[in-house]
C-alpha positions as CSV (number, residue, x, y, z in Angstrom):
1,M,-16.0,32.6,14.8
2,N,-15.9,32.1,18.7
3,H,-19.1,30.0,18.2
4,L,-17.5,28.2,15.3
5,F,-14.9,26.8,17.5
6,I,-16.6,25.9,20.1
7,V,-19.9,23.8,18.0
8,R,-16.0,22.0,16.4
9,N,-15.0,21.5,19.8
10,K,-18.3,19.2,20.4
11,F,-17.9,17.8,16.9
12,N,-14.3,16.5,18.1
13,E,-15.9,16.1,21.1
14,H,-18.8,13.7,19.7
15,K,-16.3,12.1,17.2
16,K,-14.5,9.8,20.8
17,I,-16.1,6.4,21.3
18,T,-15.2,4.3,24.7
19,P,-14.2,1.3,23.7
20,K,-16.7,-0.3,25.2
21,V,-19.5,1.5,23.2
22,F,-17.7,0.9,20.1
23,A,-17.3,-2.9,21.1
24,V,-21.4,-2.9,21.6
25,N,-22.3,-0.9,19.0
26,A,-19.3,-3.5,16.9
27,F,-21.9,-5.7,18.4
28,L,-25.0,-5.0,16.9
29,L,-23.7,-4.1,13.4
30,A,-22.2,-7.7,12.9
31,F,-25.9,-9.0,14.6
32,L,-27.8,-7.7,11.9
33,L,-25.1,-8.4,8.9
34,F,-25.9,-11.7,9.8
35,L,-29.9,-11.8,10.0
36,F,-30.1,-9.9,6.7
37,F,-27.4,-12.5,4.7
38,Y,-29.1,-15.4,7.0
39,L,-33.0,-13.9,6.4
40,S,-31.1,-13.3,2.6
41,F,-30.7,-17.1,2.4
42,L,-33.3,-18.8,3.6
43,S,-35.6,-17.0,1.3
44,A,-33.6,-17.9,-1.3
45,S,-34.1,-21.7,0.3
46,Y,-30.2,-22.2,-0.4
47,N,-29.5,-25.2,1.6
48,F,-25.7,-24.8,3.4
49,D,-23.0,-27.7,3.3
50,F,-19.9,-26.4,5.0
51,M,-18.7,-30.1,5.7
52,A,-18.1,-30.6,1.7
53,I,-15.6,-28.0,1.6
54,Y,-13.4,-28.6,5.7
55,E,-11.2,-31.1,3.8
56,Y,-9.4,-28.1,1.7
57,K,-9.1,-26.3,4.1
58,N,-4.8,-26.9,3.9
59,K,-5.9,-24.8,0.1
60,M,-7.3,-22.0,1.6
61,I,-4.9,-21.3,4.4
62,Q,-2.0,-22.0,1.6
63,G,-4.2,-19.3,-0.8
64,F,-4.2,-16.9,2.3
65,F,-0.7,-16.4,2.9
66,T,0.6,-16.8,-0.2
67,S,-2.4,-13.8,-1.2
68,F,-0.4,-11.8,1.7
69,F,3.3,-12.4,0.9
70,I,2.5,-11.6,-2.8
71,S,1.3,-8.6,-1.8
72,V,3.3,-7.9,0.2
73,L,6.3,-8.4,-1.4
74,S,5.1,-6.7,-4.2
75,L,4.5,-3.0,-2.3
76,I,7.9,-3.4,-1.4
77,V,8.6,-3.9,-5.1
78,G,6.6,-0.9,-6.1
79,V,8.0,1.8,-3.6
80,I,11.0,0.8,-4.9
81,F,9.9,1.3,-8.8
82,A,7.8,4.7,-7.5
83,L,10.8,5.6,-6.3
84,I,12.3,5.9,-9.4
85,L,9.3,7.4,-10.5
86,C,9.2,10.0,-8.8
87,Y,12.2,11.2,-8.8
88,M,12.1,11.2,-12.5
89,S,8.3,13.2,-12.5
90,L,9.9,15.5,-10.0
91,C,13.4,16.1,-11.9
92,K,13.8,18.3,-14.3
93,I,14.7,16.5,-18.0
94,V,11.9,17.0,-19.6
95,L,11.8,13.3,-21.4
96,F,11.8,11.9,-17.4
97,N,8.9,14.0,-16.9
98,M,7.1,13.0,-19.8
99,F,7.9,9.5,-19.2
100,A,6.1,9.2,-15.6
101,R,3.6,11.3,-16.6
102,V,2.7,8.3,-19.8
103,F,3.7,5.8,-18.2
104,I,1.7,6.4,-14.6
105,E,-1.7,7.5,-16.7
106,L,-1.5,4.5,-18.8
107,I,-0.9,2.5,-15.2
108,R,-3.9,4.1,-14.0
109,G,-6.4,4.0,-17.1
110,T,-6.1,0.6,-18.5
111,P,-7.4,-2.3,-15.6
112,L,-5.4,-4.5,-13.4
113,L,-7.0,-7.6,-15.2
114,V,-5.7,-6.7,-19.2
115,Q,-2.1,-5.4,-17.6
116,I,-1.5,-8.6,-16.6
117,L,-3.7,-10.5,-19.5
118,L,-0.9,-8.1,-21.9
119,I,2.8,-8.8,-19.6
120,Y,2.3,-12.2,-18.5
121,Y,1.2,-13.7,-21.9
122,I,3.2,-10.8,-24.6
123,F,6.2,-9.0,-22.0
124,A,6.5,-12.0,-20.5
125,D,6.8,-14.3,-22.5
126,N,8.9,-12.5,-24.8
127,L,11.3,-12.5,-21.7
128,G,12.2,-15.6,-20.6
129,L,10.1,-15.2,-17.9
130,D,8.5,-18.5,-17.0
131,N,7.6,-18.1,-13.0
132,R,4.4,-16.7,-12.7
133,Y,4.8,-15.7,-9.9
134,V,7.4,-13.0,-9.9
135,C,5.0,-12.3,-12.9
136,G,2.2,-12.0,-10.3
137,I,4.7,-9.3,-8.7
138,L,6.3,-7.7,-10.8
139,I,2.7,-7.3,-12.4
140,L,1.4,-6.3,-9.2
141,A,4.2,-3.7,-8.3
142,L,4.4,-2.3,-11.7
143,F,0.9,-1.3,-11.0
144,A,0.0,0.0,-7.3
145,S,4.0,2.5,-8.5
146,A,1.0,5.0,-10.4
147,Y,-0.3,5.4,-7.2
148,I,2.6,5.5,-4.2
149,C,4.5,7.7,-6.5
150,E,1.7,10.3,-6.9
151,I,1.5,9.1,-2.6
152,F,5.2,10.5,-2.7
153,R,5.0,13.2,-4.9
154,A,2.0,14.6,-2.9
155,G,3.9,14.3,0.5
156,I,6.7,16.0,-1.4
157,L,5.2,18.9,-2.7
158,S,3.5,19.4,1.0
159,V,6.4,21.2,2.0
160,D,6.9,23.9,2.2
161,K,9.0,25.4,-0.5
162,M,11.2,28.0,2.0
163,Q,12.2,24.5,3.5
164,Y,14.3,23.4,1.2
165,E,16.1,26.5,0.3
166,S,16.8,27.7,3.1
167,A,18.9,24.1,3.2
168,K,19.6,25.2,0.3
169,A,21.6,28.2,1.6
170,L,22.9,26.1,3.9
171,G,25.4,24.4,1.1
172,L,23.1,21.5,1.4
173,S,23.6,19.0,-1.1
174,E,20.6,18.1,-3.2
175,F,20.3,14.1,-1.7
176,E,21.6,15.7,1.9
177,I,18.4,18.5,2.0
178,Y,16.2,15.5,-0.4
179,K,17.3,12.8,3.0
180,S,17.3,15.1,6.0
181,V,15.0,18.4,5.2
182,I,11.7,17.0,3.1
183,F,11.5,12.9,3.9
184,P,11.5,12.9,7.5
185,Q,8.5,16.0,7.0
186,A,7.2,14.2,4.3
187,L,6.3,10.8,5.4
188,K,3.7,11.8,7.5
189,N,1.5,12.4,5.0
190,I,2.5,9.1,3.5
191,L,2.7,6.4,5.0
192,A,-1.0,6.3,6.1
193,P,-2.2,6.3,2.2
194,L,1.1,3.9,1.6
195,S,-0.9,1.5,4.0
196,G,-4.5,1.7,2.2
197,Q,-2.4,0.3,-0.8
198,L,-1.3,-2.1,0.3
199,S,-5.1,-3.3,0.9
200,N,-5.2,-2.0,-2.6
201,L,-3.1,-4.0,-3.6
202,I,-4.3,-8.1,-1.5
203,K,-7.9,-6.5,-2.8
204,D,-6.2,-6.4,-6.4
205,S,-4.1,-9.7,-5.1
206,S,-7.5,-11.6,-6.2
207,L,-7.2,-10.8,-10.3
208,L,-4.1,-13.0,-10.6
209,S,-6.3,-16.2,-10.7
210,V,-7.1,-15.1,-14.4
211,I,-3.0,-16.4,-14.7
212,A,-3.3,-19.2,-12.4
213,I,-1.5,-18.6,-9.3
214,S,-2.9,-20.1,-6.5
215,E,-3.3,-17.3,-4.5
216,L,-6.8,-17.5,-2.8
217,T,-9.2,-16.6,-5.1
218,Q,-7.7,-18.9,-7.3
219,N,-7.6,-21.7,-4.9
220,A,-11.4,-20.7,-3.7
221,Q,-11.9,-21.6,-7.5
222,E,-11.0,-25.0,-7.5
223,I,-12.6,-26.1,-4.4
224,N,-15.8,-25.1,-6.0
225,A,-14.7,-27.1,-8.8
226,F,-14.5,-30.3,-7.0
227,T,-17.2,-29.8,-4.0
228,F,-19.9,-28.0,-6.6
229,S,-20.5,-25.9,-3.4
230,T,-20.6,-22.4,-4.7
231,L,-21.9,-20.1,-2.2
232,E,-19.4,-22.2,1.1
233,I,-16.8,-21.4,-0.6
234,Y,-17.3,-17.4,-1.3
235,I,-19.1,-16.8,2.0
236,P,-15.0,-18.0,3.3
237,L,-13.4,-16.4,1.2
238,A,-15.0,-12.7,1.8
239,L,-14.4,-13.2,5.2
240,C,-10.0,-14.3,4.6
241,Y,-9.7,-11.0,2.9
242,L,-11.8,-9.4,5.7
243,V,-9.2,-10.6,7.6
244,L,-5.9,-9.7,5.7
245,T,-7.1,-5.9,4.7
246,L,-9.9,-4.4,8.1
247,P,-6.5,-4.8,10.3
248,I,-4.2,-2.6,7.9
249,S,-7.4,0.0,7.0
250,M,-7.6,0.4,11.2
251,F,-4.2,0.5,11.3
252,S,-3.8,3.8,8.3
253,R,-6.7,5.8,9.4
254,K,-4.9,5.3,13.3
255,L,-1.9,6.6,11.9
256,E,-4.4,9.3,9.4
257,K,-4.9,10.3,13.5
258,S,-2.1,10.3,14.9
259,F,-0.4,12.1,12.4
260,S,-3.6,15.0,11.9
């Protein structure tokens, strides 16, 4: 047992990386990746002309911020939907339980692209929702809510049942128990995966290009149609998504470490 404890301590110490070592290794990795892609494109005999897309830089910047704001708004609305779903899945009303379970399985079991096409061209049209941006946010929010609901549910169930029973014995109402006892303890298990969900939403927002929302991918496709510079536009497109998602992923990992 002591031997295992020592090995574990050594392993944890090994994982601690100084900023200088991290910077050197990050530079080496970036250099190797650059070298790999450079040699790949060199062997393909492709002549890059980034000046062809430079005049459309404002269109890419606009798409960059549109993708970010759509994703953030979708996450906020998705959290609201997820809270309702989580309540329905945990309450004692069988009809609510069944609805929540069917909704979650339906959303998680079908591709987002199919959901976008069905909801936008069938349900939104029948409901009179003409604004494609509002539709896009609602579609992403519904999609995210199924996953966020499971995050909430897992976080709540991770709290010891004795906490609930003790609060009940003290005479606290159901609302007070969840507000003052359950949620504060569940929060540490929720925040990290929730921030990770924002990163997923940013990448998923690229599929909204199929309903002509002027987000990052849609604008890149339009620039490609104008300039016929496929690689010149899709390389910056990939970098833009990395700029959006990498800080969130790093923040998510930092939260996981701080709460572990």
